[in-house]
C-alpha positions as CSV (number, residue, x, y, z in Angstrom):
1,M,-12.5,2.8,-18.6
2,L,-8.9,3.9,-18.7
3,I,-8.4,7.5,-19.8
4,E,-5.2,9.6,-20.6
5,I,-5.8,13.2,-19.9
6,P,-3.5,15.6,-22.0
7,S,-0.9,17.2,-19.8
8,D,2.0,19.6,-20.5
9,S,4.0,18.2,-17.5
10,E,5.1,14.7,-16.6
11,I,4.5,15.5,-12.8
12,N,0.7,15.7,-13.3
13,D,-1.2,12.5,-12.8
14,N,-2.9,12.2,-16.1
15,I,-3.9,8.5,-16.3
16,V,-7.4,7.9,-14.6
17,A,-9.5,4.8,-14.4
18,Y,-13.3,4.7,-13.6
19,W,-16.1,2.3,-13.8
20,Q,-19.5,3.1,-15.4
21,P,-22.4,0.5,-14.8
22,K,-24.4,-0.7,-17.7
23,D,-27.6,0.5,-16.1
24,P,-27.8,3.9,-14.3
25,I,-27.8,3.9,-10.5
26,K,-30.8,5.6,-9.2
27,A,-30.3,8.6,-6.9
28,G,-30.6,7.7,-3.2
29,S,-30.1,4.0,-3.8
30,E,-27.2,1.8,-3.0
31,F,-25.0,-0.4,-5.2
32,A,-22.4,-2.8,-4.0
33,F,-19.6,-4.3,-6.0
34,A,-16.2,-5.8,-5.7
35,Y,-13.2,-6.2,-7.9
36,R,-9.8,-7.7,-7.9
37,Q,-6.5,-6.2,-9.5
38,S,-3.6,-7.9,-10.7
39,W,-0.7,-6.8,-12.8
40,G,2.9,-7.9,-13.9
41,G,4.2,-11.1,-15.4
42,E,3.6,-13.3,-12.4
43,P,0.3,-15.3,-12.0
44,P,-2.4,-13.5,-10.1
45,P,-2.3,-13.8,-6.3
46,Q,-4.6,-16.3,-4.7
47,P,-7.6,-14.8,-2.7
48,G,-6.6,-14.0,0.9
49,R,-5.9,-11.3,3.4
50,G,-2.7,-9.9,5.0
51,D,-3.9,-11.0,8.4
52,D,-1.8,-13.2,10.6
53,P,-4.0,-16.1,11.7
54,G,-1.2,-17.8,13.7
55,D,-1.0,-15.1,16.3
56,A,-3.3,-16.5,19.1
57,R,-2.5,-13.5,21.4
58,R,-4.4,-11.1,19.3
59,P,-8.2,-10.9,19.8
60,L,-10.4,-11.4,16.6
61,G,-12.0,-8.2,15.4
62,A,-15.4,-7.8,13.7
63,A,-16.5,-10.9,11.4
64,G,-13.8,-12.9,13.0
65,R,-10.9,-11.3,11.3
66,F,-7.6,-9.9,12.8
67,P,-7.5,-6.1,12.7
68,D,-3.8,-5.8,11.4
69,R,-3.1,-4.8,7.8
70,R,0.2,-5.3,6.0
71,F,1.5,-2.6,3.6
72,V,4.1,-3.2,0.9
73,I,5.7,-0.3,-1.0
74,D,8.2,-0.7,-3.7
75,Y,10.9,2.0,-4.2
76,Q,13.2,2.7,-7.0
77,L,15.7,5.2,-5.6
78,A,18.7,4.8,-7.7
79,K,19.4,4.2,-11.3
80,Q,21.6,1.2,-10.5
81,P,20.0,-2.1,-9.3
82,V,20.4,-2.6,-5.5
83,T,22.5,-5.5,-4.4
84,A,21.7,-7.8,-1.3
85,S,24.8,-6.3,0.4
86,A,23.8,-2.6,-0.1
87,D,23.0,-0.6,3.1
88,P,19.2,-0.1,3.3
89,P,17.8,3.4,3.3
90,T,16.6,4.7,6.7
91,V,12.9,4.4,7.0
92,T,10.4,6.0,9.4
93,V,6.9,4.9,9.4
94,T,4.3,6.7,11.7
95,S,0.6,6.4,12.0
96,N,-2.1,8.6,13.7
97,P,-3.8,6.8,15.4
98,G,-2.8,3.1,15.3
99,T,0.4,1.2,16.0
100,I,3.1,0.3,13.4
101,S,5.1,-3.0,13.6
102,E,7.3,-5.4,11.7
103,T,8.9,-2.6,9.6
104,T,11.4,-4.1,7.1
105,M,13.3,-2.6,4.1
106,Q,15.0,-5.1,1.8
107,P,16.3,-5.3,-1.7
108,N,13.7,-6.3,-4.4
109,P,15.4,-8.5,-6.9
110,L,12.3,-8.2,-9.2
111,T,12.8,-4.5,-9.7
112,G,16.3,-3.8,-8.6
113,G,15.0,-1.3,-6.0
114,W,13.8,-1.6,-2.4
115,R,10.7,-3.1,-0.8
116,L,9.3,-1.7,2.4
117,S,6.8,-3.8,4.4
118,F,5.0,-3.0,7.7
119,K,2.0,-3.8,9.7
120,L,-0.7,-1.4,10.9
121,D,-2.8,-2.2,13.8
122,P,-5.7,0.5,13.6
123,Q,-7.0,-0.5,17.0
124,D,-10.5,0.8,17.1
125,A,-9.9,3.7,14.5
126,A,-12.1,3.9,11.4
127,L,-9.5,6.2,9.8
128,V,-5.7,6.3,10.1
129,E,-3.3,8.7,8.5
130,L,0.1,6.9,7.6
131,R,3.4,8.6,6.8
132,V,6.6,7.0,5.5
133,V,9.8,8.9,5.1
134,V,12.7,7.2,3.3
135,A,16.2,8.8,3.7
136,V,19.3,7.8,1.8
137,A,22.7,8.8,3.5
138,G,20.7,11.0,5.9
139,V,18.8,13.0,3.1
140,S,15.1,12.5,2.7
141,A,14.4,10.9,-0.6
142,E,10.7,10.0,-0.5
143,T,7.7,10.8,1.5
144,W,4.6,8.6,1.3
145,L,1.3,9.6,2.7
146,Y,-1.9,7.5,2.9
147,R,-5.2,7.6,4.5
148,W,-6.5,4.1,5.5
149,T,-10.2,3.7,6.2
150,A,-11.9,0.7,7.7
């Protein structure tokens, strides 16, 4: 179900989505489900993971999978489309705990904005706090906060 909640300000998140099963779930019981999301004009992505199976130096995690996770965030920081020769914004990515690697900020020709990509190695943590600060010409433009859970 997709619901629009009336709001008197555009800064309020007023679109919510929820799922309601056909049959009620009994109190104290479990219910497992999975879903896939896709959007945009491109064909839906093929099933897969953001792991890097080619890195033989990394030990496999539980269920034979690599623990790294790749994050991709699109930014639209200016009203004019970004060109390939434009200087990228300054990006600071931090995690607590965990390790961040392979941070890149590049023009996104599909949106005319910027695309940030980075890898998180949560190590043994079940919960990681992520923070991304994007600065344009030395001035903070965006701060992104996210709590990743295993």
